[in-house]
N, C-alpha and C positions, 0 to 999 in steps of 0.2 A: 420242519422244510420249509415252515409262513418267514420261519426265525433266519432263512438261506436268503430272503428278498428283499430281507432291512439289512443287510449289511453294505450295498452299490448307493442305497440313499444316506445310511447313516457315514460312510466313505464322503461321499459328494455333500453334505452336507458341510461337515470336517475343512475341506480342501473351498469349498465357498466363503465359510470363515475367514479364513487365513488368508487369502485370497484376498477378501474385503476389508481388512486389518491390513493389509503391506502397502491395499491401494495408496493408503496416506500415507506411507513413511517409505523411507530411501534404505539402502541398504546397509547404513548404517544403523537405522532405527530411528533416525531423525525426523522431524516432522517437513512434508515435504514446499510446505507454503511459505517455511522461513527459507528462502532462495538464497545459494550463495551467490556472492555476486562479486566481480573482479574489485568492485567501488569500496567495497568495504576498508574501512582505513584509510581512502585515500579522500580528497577532497570531492566538493562535487563538482561536475564538467564545467567549464571555463565556456560561457557561451553566450553574448547579446540575448536577450528572453524578453518579450514583449507583452507589457499589461492587456488583462482580456476587454479592459472597461475605457480603460483609455490611451493606450498605444504606447506610454512611458516604458523607457529601454532599460531591463535591469542585470548589472551582471555580478557577480560571482560575490559581491557584498553582502547581495539582496541574503546570503544563505551562512553570512556570520556576523550573529544579530549578538553575542555572546550567550545568548540563552539556546538551549537545543530546542528543534524543534519539527515539527512532519512536514517531507513533501510528499504528496498525497497526489497520485497521479489517477483521473475520472475523464469518465465522458458521457454525454448525454444519450447517448446510444448503448450506454452499459448499463444494464438489469441490475447485477450486480453493487453498481455504485449504487442506486438508487434505492439499493436498502441497505447501504453504509450511510444515508448523507443526515439522515439523523441523529443517527451518534456523532459524528465530527459536528453538527452543529450540539450536543451535548460538553464533549469535549472545547469546541473554541469559546462556550459559557464557563467554563473553568478554568481559560487563563492559558488554556495549551495553545502553542501556538503553528499554526497550520497556513503552510504552501500551498494554494493548487496550481498542478498542471493539467490542464484541458487538453486532452490528447486524442491529437489525429478526429478533430470534431468540428461542426461550423460552429462558430465566436457567437454569431445572434439566436441560436439556440441554446449555447451555455450563457449567453448572460438572462436568458431568458428562464431558465434552469432554476438559478441562482437568484431572482428576485421570486418566482414561483415559492419555492422550497427553502430560501432561507442563505447565506454566506457566510458557511462556517473560515471563510481564508480569510488571513492577513492582506495575503497579496495571490490576482488569481493570473497565471502565466498563460495565454497560447501556446501550443505548441501543433497549428492545423494538420504539418506534413508528419511531423513525427520525429525532426531531427533532433530535436533535445533530450525524446524519448529513447530516441535507438543512443546514442552517446551514454544512459544511465544503463540500457541492459533491459529496459522494459518490455516484456513480454506481451504486455496488455494491459488494460483497467479493469480492477481497480489493483495496484501497488503502492503502497509506502514505505519512506525511506525516514530513518531515523537520524536526523544531521545534527553535531553537538553543534555551539557557539562559535567554533570554528570555523566551522562547513566543513569537517570531515563528516561523511558517510559511515555510521557504526551499527544500521541494519535497514536489512530489505525484506519485503514482507507480500509475497505476491495473496492477492485474494481480500476482504472485503475488515475495514476493522468494524470490531464489535465490542459487546463489554466485554467476551469470554476472551478475545483475544489483547486487547488493550489495557487487562485485568492482570492476566494471565504473560502475555507474553512484552509488547512496550512498554505498557507503564513502568515496570523494574529497568529496565535501561533508559527510559526517558527520565526516569527518578536517579537514576545513579548519573547520568551527565550534571542534572541539574547541579546535585550537589558539588559538582566537580569544575563547574564554571566560576 
């Protein structure tokens, strides 16, 4: 009789484990952090963009540096951005080109953040109203795009860039694009 009482518990545990595994996968079994983007294979959207520090205006040529780069969408209100920031500093020290997009944020807070935590970005663009983020299809922060040397988006990551994500997912794409340039 006691064995029959464990059957519902065992079934519940099996269903719970299956549900937990599927939370991180889509119907095709792919990692959901690797969001499909309508912009993969297309150039970074054209828009006049303003530098966070000196209000200099940049255009699409910013993303056409002849080498691949990361376009990192971040904000001071984003706790996950804080968690990834130290790793981005490490990547920048290794020579990875990173352009930051301060998304739906107050410029004064963003400047203080970068002064206090270090600035891994070659250029920091401000997007206070989120219009460029909207053009990119950003859901929220952080998100990171890999852009080739001609300004074409090759990959979109929703979530933080950390050692594991960099090593297993982003670095192989980045390195392949580096070899092609």
